[in-house]
C-alpha positions in Angstrom: 80.9 252.5 -29.9 78.7 253.8 -26.6 78.6 257.9 -26.9 79.8 258.1 -23.2 82.1 255.2 -21.4 80.1 256.4 -18.0 76.3 256.5 -19.5 74.7 253.7 -20.9 72.0 254.4 -23.6 69.7 252.1 -20.9 70.7 254.4 -17.8 67.7 255.5 -15.8 67.6 259.5 -16.1 69.3 261.1 -12.7 67.1 263.6 -10.9 68.7 266.4 -12.0 68.0 265.2 -16.0 64.3 264.8 -15.0 64.3 268.4 -13.8 65.8 270.1 -16.8 63.7 267.9 -19.0 60.4 269.2 -16.7 61.5 272.8 -17.5 61.7 272.4 -21.1 58.5 270.4 -21.3 56.8 273.3 -19.3 58.6 275.7 -21.9 57.1 273.9 -24.9 53.7 273.7 -23.6 54.0 277.7 -23.3 54.8 277.8 -27.0 52.2 275.0 -28.3 55.0 272.4 -29.5 55.0 268.9 -28.7 56.3 267.7 -25.5 58.5 265.6 -26.6 61.0 268.5 -28.2 60.9 269.6 -24.6 62.2 266.4 -23.6 64.6 265.7 -26.2 66.1 269.4 -26.0 66.0 268.8 -22.1 67.9 265.8 -22.1 70.8 267.1 -24.7 71.1 270.1 -22.3 71.3 268.4 -19.1 74.1 266.1 -20.7 77.4 266.7 -21.0 78.2 264.7 -23.8 76.7 264.5 -27.0 74.2 261.9 -27.3 72.9 259.9 -30.4 69.6 259.3 -31.9 69.1 255.8 -30.3 70.6 257.1 -27.1 67.8 259.7 -27.2 65.0 257.4 -28.0 66.2 254.8 -24.9 66.8 257.3 -22.2 63.5 259.2 -22.8 61.4 255.8 -23.7 60.2 257.8 -27.0 59.4 256.2 -30.1 61.6 256.5 -33.1 59.2 258.5 -35.3 58.5 261.0 -32.1 62.8 261.5 -31.9 63.3 261.7 -35.4 60.4 264.3 -36.0 61.8 266.4 -32.7 65.4 266.3 -33.9 64.1 267.5 -37.2 62.6 270.3 -35.9 65.3 271.2 -33.5 67.9 271.2 -36.0 65.5 273.8 -38.0 65.4 276.0 -35.8 68.8 275.8 -34.7 68.2 274.7 -31.0 70.7 271.7 -31.9 73.8 271.1 -33.4 75.2 267.6 -34.9 78.7 266.7 -33.5 81.0 264.2 -34.8 82.8 262.0 -33.0 85.7 260.1 -34.1 85.7 256.6 -35.0 81.6 256.4 -34.4 79.7 256.5 -38.0 76.3 257.5 -36.0 74.9 261.0 -35.5 75.3 262.8 -32.3 73.7 265.8 -31.1 74.1 268.8 -28.6 72.3 271.8 -27.5 72.7 275.2 -28.7 72.8 277.3 -25.2 72.8 280.7 -26.3 69.5 282.3 -25.7 69.8 284.7 -29.1 70.1 281.6 -31.1 67.5 279.5 -29.7 65.3 282.9 -30.0 66.2 283.4 -33.2 66.0 280.4 -34.8 62.2 280.0 -33.1 61.1 283.3 -34.6 62.8 282.6 -38.2 61.2 279.1 -38.3 58.0 279.2 -36.6 57.0 282.8 -35.8 57.7 284.8 -39.1 55.9 282.4 -41.5 52.7 283.1 -39.4 53.1 286.8 -39.0 53.7 286.7 -43.0 50.5 284.6 -43.6 48.7 287.1 -40.9 49.8 290.0 -42.8 48.9 289.0 -46.3 45.2 287.9 -44.8 45.2 291.2 -42.8 46.0 293.7 -45.8 43.5 291.7 -48.1 40.7 292.1 -46.0 38.1 295.3 -46.7 35.1 296.6 -44.7 32.8 295.3 -47.2 33.9 291.9 -46.1 32.3 292.5 -42.9 29.2 293.2 -44.5 26.7 290.2 -45.6 24.4 291.0 -48.7 21.3 291.4 -46.4 23.3 294.0 -44.1 24.1 295.8 -47.3 20.7 296.2 -48.4 19.5 297.0 -45.0 19.2 300.5 -43.9 19.6 299.7 -40.3 23.3 299.0 -40.4 24.5 302.1 -38.8 27.4 303.9 -39.6 29.3 304.1 -36.3 29.1 300.3 -36.7 31.0 300.7 -40.1 33.5 302.8 -38.5 34.0 300.6 -35.6 34.6 297.8 -37.5 37.0 299.6 -40.1 38.9 301.1 -36.8 39.3 297.4 -35.6 40.4 296.5 -39.4 43.3 299.1 -39.0 44.1 298.2 -35.7 44.9 294.4 -36.9 46.9 295.8 -39.7 49.0 298.3 -37.6 49.4 294.9 -34.8 51.0 292.6 -37.7 53.7 295.6 -38.7 54.5 296.3 -35.1 55.0 292.6 -34.2 57.4 292.5 -37.3 59.2 295.0 -36.0 59.8 294.4 -32.2 60.2 290.5 -32.7 63.7 290.9 -34.1 64.4 293.4 -31.1 63.4 291.2 -28.7 65.3 288.4 -30.1 68.3 290.5 -30.1 67.7 291.8 -26.5 67.2 288.3 -25.3 70.9 287.6 -26.4 
């Protein structure tokens, strides 16, 4: 059974589908994630009916590995949802279209782990980590240079705290 009587998985992309896909590809490039994620999400967004794994692979001419990884990532961040179609054993997908859900999923799965790692690394840093053995024995190192480094280290720790405070607010505002 096909996912849609009007649309075969071999149908070429329409101009509208191609444009929506291009928009999401452009967004994924800004976020630094693979192009295929934008292509998959864009196709699902531009297609009114849910699509199967094979429909996605065929219409976008992507490898099964790219589609599999893309769907796994998009599911993990809550950008797509599985859909059951009566009488068809295949798994179908449709996009999450609420911006709040997309942003909060991306923050939760991609950004928050990075912030936690950044915070732990920044917290562990001490001013002594910036002074090499040769410099610590060198009386030529200036106290104003150590003060500058200390201030920058404090800034780094402050940035991480602020990011943890601001990012959830941004997620709520966008929704």
